[in-house]
PyMOL CGO cylinders between C-alpha atoms (Angstrom):
from pymol import cmd
from pymol.cgo import CYLINDER

trace = [
    CYLINDER, -15.18, -69.87, 36.51, -14.81, -72.21, 33.52, 0.3, 1, 1, 1, 1, 1, 1,
    CYLINDER, -14.81, -72.21, 33.52, -17.33, -74.66, 32.17, 0.3, 1, 1, 1, 1, 1, 1,
    CYLINDER, -17.33, -74.66, 32.17, -16.83, -77.51, 29.76, 0.3, 1, 1, 1, 1, 1, 1,
    CYLINDER, -16.83, -77.51, 29.76, -18.76, -77.57, 26.49, 0.3, 1, 1, 1, 1, 1, 1,
    CYLINDER, -18.76, -77.57, 26.49, -19.37, -81.26, 27.17, 0.3, 1, 1, 1, 1, 1, 1,
    CYLINDER, -19.37, -81.26, 27.17, -21.17, -80.64, 30.45, 0.3, 1, 1, 1, 1, 1, 1,
    CYLINDER, -21.17, -80.64, 30.45, -23.53, -77.79, 29.54, 0.3, 1, 1, 1, 1, 1, 1,
    CYLINDER, -23.53, -77.79, 29.54, -26.32, -77.63, 27.01, 0.3, 1, 1, 1, 1, 1, 1,
    CYLINDER, -26.32, -77.63, 27.01, -27.31, -74.49, 25.09, 0.3, 1, 1, 1, 1, 1, 1,
    CYLINDER, -27.31, -74.49, 25.09, -29.89, -73.30, 27.64, 0.3, 1, 1, 1, 1, 1, 1,
    CYLINDER, -29.89, -73.30, 27.64, -27.48, -73.91, 30.51, 0.3, 1, 1, 1, 1, 1, 1,
    CYLINDER, -27.48, -73.91, 30.51, -24.84, -71.77, 28.80, 0.3, 1, 1, 1, 1, 1, 1,
    CYLINDER, -24.84, -71.77, 28.80, -27.38, -68.99, 28.34, 0.3, 1, 1, 1, 1, 1, 1,
    CYLINDER, -27.38, -68.99, 28.34, -28.27, -69.14, 32.03, 0.3, 1, 1, 1, 1, 1, 1,
    CYLINDER, -28.27, -69.14, 32.03, -24.61, -69.04, 33.10, 0.3, 1, 1, 1, 1, 1, 1,
    CYLINDER, -24.61, -69.04, 33.10, -24.13, -65.82, 31.11, 0.3, 1, 1, 1, 1, 1, 1,
    CYLINDER, -24.13, -65.82, 31.11, -27.37, -64.21, 32.31, 0.3, 1, 1, 1, 1, 1, 1,
    CYLINDER, -27.37, -64.21, 32.31, -26.36, -64.82, 35.92, 0.3, 1, 1, 1, 1, 1, 1,
    CYLINDER, -26.36, -64.82, 35.92, -23.28, -62.65, 35.26, 0.3, 1, 1, 1, 1, 1, 1,
    CYLINDER, -23.28, -62.65, 35.26, -25.22, -59.54, 34.16, 0.3, 1, 1, 1, 1, 1, 1,
    CYLINDER, -25.22, -59.54, 34.16, -24.74, -56.90, 36.85, 0.3, 1, 1, 1, 1, 1, 1,
    CYLINDER, -24.74, -56.90, 36.85, -27.68, -55.19, 38.50, 0.3, 1, 1, 1, 1, 1, 1,
    CYLINDER, -27.68, -55.19, 38.50, -28.72, -52.08, 36.61, 0.3, 1, 1, 1, 1, 1, 1,
    CYLINDER, -28.72, -52.08, 36.61, -27.32, -53.35, 33.29, 0.3, 1, 1, 1, 1, 1, 1,
    CYLINDER, -27.32, -53.35, 33.29, -28.88, -55.24, 30.38, 0.3, 1, 1, 1, 1, 1, 1,
    CYLINDER, -28.88, -55.24, 30.38, -27.75, -57.37, 27.49, 0.3, 1, 1, 1, 1, 1, 1,
    CYLINDER, -27.75, -57.37, 27.49, -29.39, -58.73, 24.36, 0.3, 1, 1, 1, 1, 1, 1,
    CYLINDER, -29.39, -58.73, 24.36, -30.36, -62.12, 23.06, 0.3, 1, 1, 1, 1, 1, 1,
    CYLINDER, -30.36, -62.12, 23.06, -27.86, -61.68, 20.23, 0.3, 1, 1, 1, 1, 1, 1,
    CYLINDER, -27.86, -61.68, 20.23, -24.97, -60.67, 22.49, 0.3, 1, 1, 1, 1, 1, 1,
    CYLINDER, -24.97, -60.67, 22.49, -25.51, -63.81, 24.55, 0.3, 1, 1, 1, 1, 1, 1,
    CYLINDER, -25.51, -63.81, 24.55, -25.71, -65.98, 21.42, 0.3, 1, 1, 1, 1, 1, 1,
    CYLINDER, -25.71, -65.98, 21.42, -22.44, -64.53, 20.08, 0.3, 1, 1, 1, 1, 1, 1,
    CYLINDER, -22.44, -64.53, 20.08, -20.70, -65.00, 23.40, 0.3, 1, 1, 1, 1, 1, 1,
    CYLINDER, -20.70, -65.00, 23.40, -21.59, -68.68, 23.66, 0.3, 1, 1, 1, 1, 1, 1,
    CYLINDER, -21.59, -68.68, 23.66, -20.45, -69.27, 20.08, 0.3, 1, 1, 1, 1, 1, 1,
    CYLINDER, -20.45, -69.27, 20.08, -23.86, -69.44, 18.40, 0.3, 1, 1, 1, 1, 1, 1,
    CYLINDER, -23.86, -69.44, 18.40, -24.11, -66.04, 16.76, 0.3, 1, 1, 1, 1, 1, 1,
    CYLINDER, -24.11, -66.04, 16.76, -27.16, -66.87, 14.67, 0.3, 1, 1, 1, 1, 1, 1,
    CYLINDER, -27.16, -66.87, 14.67, -29.13, -68.27, 17.58, 0.3, 1, 1, 1, 1, 1, 1,
    CYLINDER, -29.13, -68.27, 17.58, -30.62, -65.23, 19.28, 0.3, 1, 1, 1, 1, 1, 1,
    CYLINDER, -30.62, -65.23, 19.28, -34.11, -66.74, 18.96, 0.3, 1, 1, 1, 1, 1, 1,
    CYLINDER, -34.11, -66.74, 18.96, -32.90, -69.84, 20.79, 0.3, 1, 1, 1, 1, 1, 1,
    CYLINDER, -32.90, -69.84, 20.79, -31.61, -67.57, 23.54, 0.3, 1, 1, 1, 1, 1, 1,
    CYLINDER, -31.61, -67.57, 23.54, -35.13, -66.17, 23.66, 0.3, 1, 1, 1, 1, 1, 1,
    CYLINDER, -35.13, -66.17, 23.66, -36.54, -69.67, 24.07, 0.3, 1, 1, 1, 1, 1, 1,
    CYLINDER, -36.54, -69.67, 24.07, -34.11, -70.26, 26.91, 0.3, 1, 1, 1, 1, 1, 1,
    CYLINDER, -34.11, -70.26, 26.91, -35.20, -67.04, 28.56, 0.3, 1, 1, 1, 1, 1, 1,
    CYLINDER, -35.20, -67.04, 28.56, -38.87, -68.05, 28.21, 0.3, 1, 1, 1, 1, 1, 1,
    CYLINDER, -38.87, -68.05, 28.21, -38.12, -70.91, 30.62, 0.3, 1, 1, 1, 1, 1, 1,
    CYLINDER, -38.12, -70.91, 30.62, -35.89, -68.92, 32.96, 0.3, 1, 1, 1, 1, 1, 1,
    CYLINDER, -35.89, -68.92, 32.96, -38.77, -68.13, 35.33, 0.3, 1, 1, 1, 1, 1, 1,
    CYLINDER, -38.77, -68.13, 35.33, -38.28, -71.62, 36.80, 0.3, 1, 1, 1, 1, 1, 1,
    CYLINDER, -38.28, -71.62, 36.80, -34.93, -70.50, 38.19, 0.3, 1, 1, 1, 1, 1, 1,
    CYLINDER, -34.93, -70.50, 38.19, -35.20, -67.63, 40.71, 0.3, 1, 1, 1, 1, 1, 1,
    CYLINDER, -35.20, -67.63, 40.71, -31.46, -66.90, 40.52, 0.3, 1, 1, 1, 1, 1, 1,
    CYLINDER, -31.46, -66.90, 40.52, -31.60, -65.97, 36.82, 0.3, 1, 1, 1, 1, 1, 1,
    CYLINDER, -31.60, -65.97, 36.82, -32.17, -62.20, 36.35, 0.3, 1, 1, 1, 1, 1, 1,
    CYLINDER, -32.17, -62.20, 36.35, -34.15, -62.68, 33.15, 0.3, 1, 1, 1, 1, 1, 1,
    CYLINDER, -34.15, -62.68, 33.15, -35.42, -59.08, 33.27, 0.3, 1, 1, 1, 1, 1, 1,
    CYLINDER, -35.42, -59.08, 33.27, -31.91, -57.98, 32.22, 0.3, 1, 1, 1, 1, 1, 1,
    CYLINDER, -31.91, -57.98, 32.22, -32.22, -59.51, 28.73, 0.3, 1, 1, 1, 1, 1, 1,
    CYLINDER, -32.22, -59.51, 28.73, -33.86, -57.33, 26.08, 0.3, 1, 1, 1, 1, 1, 1,
    CYLINDER, -33.86, -57.33, 26.08, -33.95, -57.21, 22.30, 0.3, 1, 1, 1, 1, 1, 1,
    CYLINDER, -33.95, -57.21, 22.30, -31.28, -55.56, 20.13, 0.3, 1, 1, 1, 1, 1, 1,
    CYLINDER, -31.28, -55.56, 20.13, -32.75, -52.06, 20.43, 0.3, 1, 1, 1, 1, 1, 1,
    CYLINDER, -32.75, -52.06, 20.43, -33.66, -52.23, 24.12, 0.3, 1, 1, 1, 1, 1, 1,
    CYLINDER, -33.66, -52.23, 24.12, -37.30, -53.26, 23.89, 0.3, 1, 1, 1, 1, 1, 1,
    CYLINDER, -37.30, -53.26, 23.89, -38.82, -55.38, 26.64, 0.3, 1, 1, 1, 1, 1, 1,
    CYLINDER, -38.82, -55.38, 26.64, -39.93, -58.07, 24.21, 0.3, 1, 1, 1, 1, 1, 1,
    CYLINDER, -39.93, -58.07, 24.21, -39.98, -60.79, 26.87, 0.3, 1, 1, 1, 1, 1, 1,
    CYLINDER, -39.98, -60.79, 26.87, -42.25, -58.93, 29.27, 0.3, 1, 1, 1, 1, 1, 1,
    CYLINDER, -42.25, -58.93, 29.27, -45.15, -61.35, 28.80, 0.3, 1, 1, 1, 1, 1, 1,
    CYLINDER, -45.15, -61.35, 28.80, -43.17, -64.08, 30.59, 0.3, 1, 1, 1, 1, 1, 1,
    CYLINDER, -43.17, -64.08, 30.59, -43.05, -62.24, 33.94, 0.3, 1, 1, 1, 1, 1, 1,
    CYLINDER, -43.05, -62.24, 33.94, -46.57, -62.85, 35.18, 0.3, 1, 1, 1, 1, 1, 1,
    CYLINDER, -46.57, -62.85, 35.18, -47.90, -59.35, 34.54, 0.3, 1, 1, 1, 1, 1, 1,
    CYLINDER, -47.90, -59.35, 34.54, -47.42, -56.90, 31.70, 0.3, 1, 1, 1, 1, 1, 1,
    CYLINDER, -47.42, -56.90, 31.70, -45.41, -54.45, 33.81, 0.3, 1, 1, 1, 1, 1, 1,
    CYLINDER, -45.41, -54.45, 33.81, -43.41, -56.79, 36.10, 0.3, 1, 1, 1, 1, 1, 1,
    CYLINDER, -43.41, -56.79, 36.10, -40.27, -56.77, 33.90, 0.3, 1, 1, 1, 1, 1, 1,
    CYLINDER, -40.27, -56.77, 33.90, -40.33, -52.97, 33.78, 0.3, 1, 1, 1, 1, 1, 1,
    CYLINDER, -40.33, -52.97, 33.78, -40.81, -52.75, 37.54, 0.3, 1, 1, 1, 1, 1, 1,
    CYLINDER, -40.81, -52.75, 37.54, -37.85, -55.07, 38.17, 0.3, 1, 1, 1, 1, 1, 1,
    CYLINDER, -37.85, -55.07, 38.17, -35.58, -53.05, 35.89, 0.3, 1, 1, 1, 1, 1, 1,
    CYLINDER, -35.58, -53.05, 35.89, -36.72, -49.74, 37.34, 0.3, 1, 1, 1, 1, 1, 1,
    CYLINDER, -36.72, -49.74, 37.34, -35.98, -51.09, 40.83, 0.3, 1, 1, 1, 1, 1, 1,
    CYLINDER, -35.98, -51.09, 40.83, -32.41, -51.54, 39.57, 0.3, 1, 1, 1, 1, 1, 1,
    CYLINDER, -32.41, -51.54, 39.57, -32.24, -47.94, 38.33, 0.3, 1, 1, 1, 1, 1, 1,
    CYLINDER, -32.24, -47.94, 38.33, -33.00, -48.62, 34.66, 0.3, 1, 1, 1, 1, 1, 1,
    CYLINDER, -33.00, -48.62, 34.66, -35.38, -46.10, 33.11, 0.3, 1, 1, 1, 1, 1, 1,
    CYLINDER, -35.38, -46.10, 33.11, -38.09, -47.43, 30.79, 0.3, 1, 1, 1, 1, 1, 1,
    CYLINDER, -38.09, -47.43, 30.79, -40.48, -45.52, 28.53, 0.3, 1, 1, 1, 1, 1, 1,
    CYLINDER, -40.48, -45.52, 28.53, -42.99, -47.22, 26.27, 0.3, 1, 1, 1, 1, 1, 1,
    CYLINDER, -42.99, -47.22, 26.27, -41.46, -50.65, 26.92, 0.3, 1, 1, 1, 1, 1, 1,
    CYLINDER, -41.46, -50.65, 26.92, -38.00, -49.46, 25.86, 0.3, 1, 1, 1, 1, 1, 1,
    CYLINDER, -38.00, -49.46, 25.86, -34.84, -48.61, 27.80, 0.3, 1, 1, 1, 1, 1, 1,
    CYLINDER, -34.84, -48.61, 27.80, -34.20, -44.87, 27.85, 0.3, 1, 1, 1, 1, 1, 1,
    CYLINDER, -34.20, -44.87, 27.85, -30.39, -45.11, 27.95, 0.3, 1, 1, 1, 1, 1, 1,
    CYLINDER, -30.39, -45.11, 27.95, -29.87, -48.45, 26.22, 0.3, 1, 1, 1, 1, 1, 1,
    CYLINDER, -29.87, -48.45, 26.22, -26.30, -47.81, 25.04, 0.3, 1, 1, 1, 1, 1, 1,
    CYLINDER, -26.30, -47.81, 25.04, -25.20, -46.73, 28.53, 0.3, 1, 1, 1, 1, 1, 1,
    CYLINDER, -25.20, -46.73, 28.53, -26.86, -49.71, 30.22, 0.3, 1, 1, 1, 1, 1, 1,
    CYLINDER, -26.86, -49.71, 30.22, -25.77, -52.29, 27.63, 0.3, 1, 1, 1, 1, 1, 1,
    CYLINDER, -25.77, -52.29, 27.63, -23.52, -55.04, 29.01, 0.3, 1, 1, 1, 1, 1, 1,
    CYLINDER, -23.52, -55.04, 29.01, -21.69, -57.05, 26.35, 0.3, 1, 1, 1, 1, 1, 1,
    CYLINDER, -21.69, -57.05, 26.35, -20.48, -60.39, 27.72, 0.3, 1, 1, 1, 1, 1, 1,
    CYLINDER, -20.48, -60.39, 27.72, -17.81, -60.59, 25.01, 0.3, 1, 1, 1, 1, 1, 1,
    CYLINDER, -17.81, -60.59, 25.01, -16.28, -57.38, 26.38, 0.3, 1, 1, 1, 1, 1, 1,
    CYLINDER, -16.28, -57.38, 26.38, -17.23, -57.46, 30.05, 0.3, 1, 1, 1, 1, 1, 1,
    CYLINDER, -17.23, -57.46, 30.05, -16.32, -61.01, 30.97, 0.3, 1, 1, 1, 1, 1, 1,
    CYLINDER, -16.32, -61.01, 30.97, -12.56, -61.18, 31.40, 0.3, 1, 1, 1, 1, 1, 1,
    CYLINDER, -12.56, -61.18, 31.40, -12.26, -64.87, 30.68, 0.3, 1, 1, 1, 1, 1, 1,
    CYLINDER, -12.26, -64.87, 30.68, -14.20, -66.92, 28.19, 0.3, 1, 1, 1, 1, 1, 1,
    CYLINDER, -14.20, -66.92, 28.19, -16.15, -69.17, 30.55, 0.3, 1, 1, 1, 1, 1, 1,
    CYLINDER, -16.15, -69.17, 30.55, -16.89, -72.06, 28.19, 0.3, 1, 1, 1, 1, 1, 1,
]
cmd.load_cgo(trace, "trace")
């Protein structure tokens, strides 16, 4: 699947990448930003994820901060909904942090065979 830079805005690119994250895996705001060619824009990725709840096909629970903290949990309707969604996928969480972050980390720059933009 290839997308044209001319047809997608920043948020749309973020959402395309997030839709690729496999169940039971997570990525970070920074990894997404680097993949879409905006390495210094991890906060903008966060803004995009804040609005992702409008799109039920975006697994926003799979995006965490650079050390595996559930920093976006307040955008899921309840304080433990993000954790519950991840645990339902087999991801262990303790104190709002992934237990095996390195093992669960999915890097789009490595995992996606083709650059999709």
